[in-house]
C-alpha positions as CSV (number, residue, x, y, z in Angstrom):
1,M,-1.7,-8.3,15.9
2,E,-4.7,-5.8,17.2
3,K,-5.4,-2.6,16.3
4,Y,-7.5,0.1,18.5
5,I,-9.1,2.8,16.5
6,E,-11.2,5.6,18.2
7,L,-14.6,6.4,16.8
8,N,-15.0,9.8,17.6
9,S,-17.5,10.7,15.5
10,E,-19.7,9.1,12.4
11,Q,-17.2,10.2,10.0
12,D,-14.5,8.1,11.7
13,T,-16.6,4.6,11.1
14,K,-17.2,6.0,8.0
15,D,-13.8,6.1,7.1
16,L,-12.9,2.8,8.6
17,A,-15.8,1.2,6.7
18,A,-14.5,2.8,3.7
19,Y,-11.0,1.7,4.3
20,I,-11.9,-2.1,5.3
21,A,-14.3,-2.1,2.1
22,T,-11.0,-1.6,-0.1
23,M,-9.6,-4.5,1.2
24,L,-12.6,-6.9,0.6
25,K,-12.9,-9.8,-1.5
26,E,-14.9,-13.0,-2.4
27,G,-15.2,-15.2,0.7
28,D,-14.2,-12.7,3.3
29,V,-16.0,-12.2,6.5
30,L,-16.2,-9.8,9.1
31,C,-17.2,-11.0,12.6
32,L,-18.5,-7.9,14.6
33,Y,-18.6,-7.9,18.2
34,G,-20.3,-5.6,20.8
35,E,-23.0,-4.6,22.6
36,L,-26.4,-3.5,21.5
37,G,-25.8,0.0,20.6
38,S,-22.1,0.2,19.6
39,G,-22.2,0.9,15.9
40,K,-22.1,-2.9,14.4
41,T,-25.1,-2.2,12.3
42,Y,-23.9,1.3,11.6
43,F,-20.7,0.0,10.5
44,T,-22.1,-2.4,8.0
45,K,-24.6,0.1,6.7
46,Q,-21.4,2.0,5.5
47,V,-19.1,-0.6,4.4
48,G,-22.5,-1.6,1.9
49,K,-22.0,1.8,0.7
50,M,-18.5,1.4,-0.3
51,L,-19.5,-1.7,-1.9
52,F,-22.0,0.0,-3.9
53,I,-25.1,-1.6,-2.3
54,E,-27.9,0.3,-3.7
55,D,-30.8,-1.0,-0.9
56,E,-31.2,0.3,2.0
57,I,-29.2,-2.3,4.8
58,S,-31.0,-3.0,7.9
59,S,-30.6,-5.1,11.1
60,P,-31.2,-8.4,10.5
61,S,-32.5,-9.1,14.3
62,F,-35.7,-10.5,13.5
63,V,-35.3,-12.1,10.0
64,L,-31.6,-13.5,11.3
65,M,-30.4,-12.9,7.5
66,N,-30.3,-10.2,5.1
67,E,-28.6,-10.8,1.5
68,Y,-28.0,-7.3,-0.9
69,K,-27.0,-8.5,-4.5
70,T,-26.8,-5.0,-6.1
71,G,-23.5,-4.0,-5.1
72,K,-19.8,-5.0,-6.0
73,F,-20.0,-8.4,-4.3
74,P,-23.4,-10.1,-2.6
75,L,-23.5,-8.6,0.7
76,F,-24.9,-11.0,3.3
77,H,-25.7,-9.5,6.6
78,V,-25.9,-11.9,9.1
79,D,-27.1,-11.8,13.2
80,L,-26.9,-14.7,15.4
81,F,-27.8,-13.0,18.6
82,R,-31.2,-15.5,18.8
83,L,-29.4,-18.6,18.0
84,R,-28.9,-21.2,20.2
85,D,-26.7,-23.8,18.4
86,E,-24.6,-24.6,15.7
87,G,-27.3,-26.8,14.0
88,E,-29.2,-23.8,13.8
89,L,-26.6,-21.9,12.1
90,L,-26.5,-24.6,9.8
91,D,-29.8,-24.7,9.0
92,L,-29.3,-21.1,7.9
93,G,-26.9,-22.1,5.4
94,L,-24.3,-19.8,6.6
95,L,-21.4,-21.9,5.3
96,D,-22.9,-22.0,1.7
97,M,-23.1,-18.0,1.4
98,I,-19.5,-17.6,2.9
99,D,-18.1,-18.5,-0.6
100,S,-20.1,-16.3,-2.7
101,G,-19.8,-12.9,-1.4
102,I,-19.1,-10.6,1.7
103,T,-20.6,-11.9,5.1
104,V,-21.1,-9.9,7.9
105,I,-21.9,-11.6,11.1
106,E,-23.4,-9.7,14.0
107,W,-22.8,-11.7,17.6
108,P,-20.9,-14.3,15.9
109,E,-19.6,-16.2,18.7
110,L,-21.5,-19.3,17.7
111,A,-19.9,-19.5,14.5
112,E,-16.6,-18.9,15.8
113,N,-15.6,-22.6,15.5
114,L,-17.3,-23.0,11.9
115,L,-15.7,-19.9,10.0
116,P,-12.6,-20.0,7.3
117,Y,-9.6,-18.7,8.7
118,K,-10.2,-15.4,6.0
119,T,-11.9,-13.8,9.0
120,L,-11.6,-10.1,10.1
121,S,-13.0,-9.6,13.8
122,L,-14.0,-5.8,14.8
123,Y,-14.8,-5.6,18.5
124,F,-16.9,-2.5,18.8
125,H,-17.1,-0.5,22.2
126,F,-19.1,2.4,23.6
127,D,-19.2,3.4,27.1
128,G,-21.6,6.0,27.3
129,K,-19.5,8.7,25.9
130,K,-16.8,7.3,23.4
131,R,-16.7,4.7,20.9
132,W,-13.8,2.6,19.8
133,V,-12.9,-0.7,17.8
134,N,-10.1,-3.2,18.2
135,I,-9.6,-5.4,15.4
136,I,-7.9,-8.3,14.7
137,P,-7.2,-8.9,11.3
138,D,-6.7,-12.3,9.9
139,R,-3.1,-13.4,7.9
140,D,-4.6,-12.2,4.4
141,H,-5.3,-8.7,6.1
142,E,-2.5,-8.0,8.6
143,Q,-0.9,-5.7,6.0
144,F,-3.3,-3.5,6.3
145,F,-3.5,-3.0,10.1
146,A,0.1,-2.7,10.4
């Protein structure tokens, strides 16, 4: 069941991140879809704050992956925009990290066939004036978005 949520302010994004962070457990994956500037990294920063990550969360665009171990769970923030094939994805060690924390993947299209069933997909949109997100929960998270 897909859920549509308007993000009319930064506070709306913070509230969404806080809500989602309360349901996360080790091994969960958040797939963040959306164009540049749609709010994926900002959302990830807010999730990190809710998971008590002490470090400043930054975009992993150039390094592909940032790891944060200071919070409630290890947080792996991955950006797959520049990868070209699943081999590069496997070299990154994505499958190994998934089991040991919360994994947030920006531009996850390349990884879709490799991800576990515990995957929450968020589609961020920005039309120049308003922001919104479409959330497609996995079966473990459906009840949170009914």
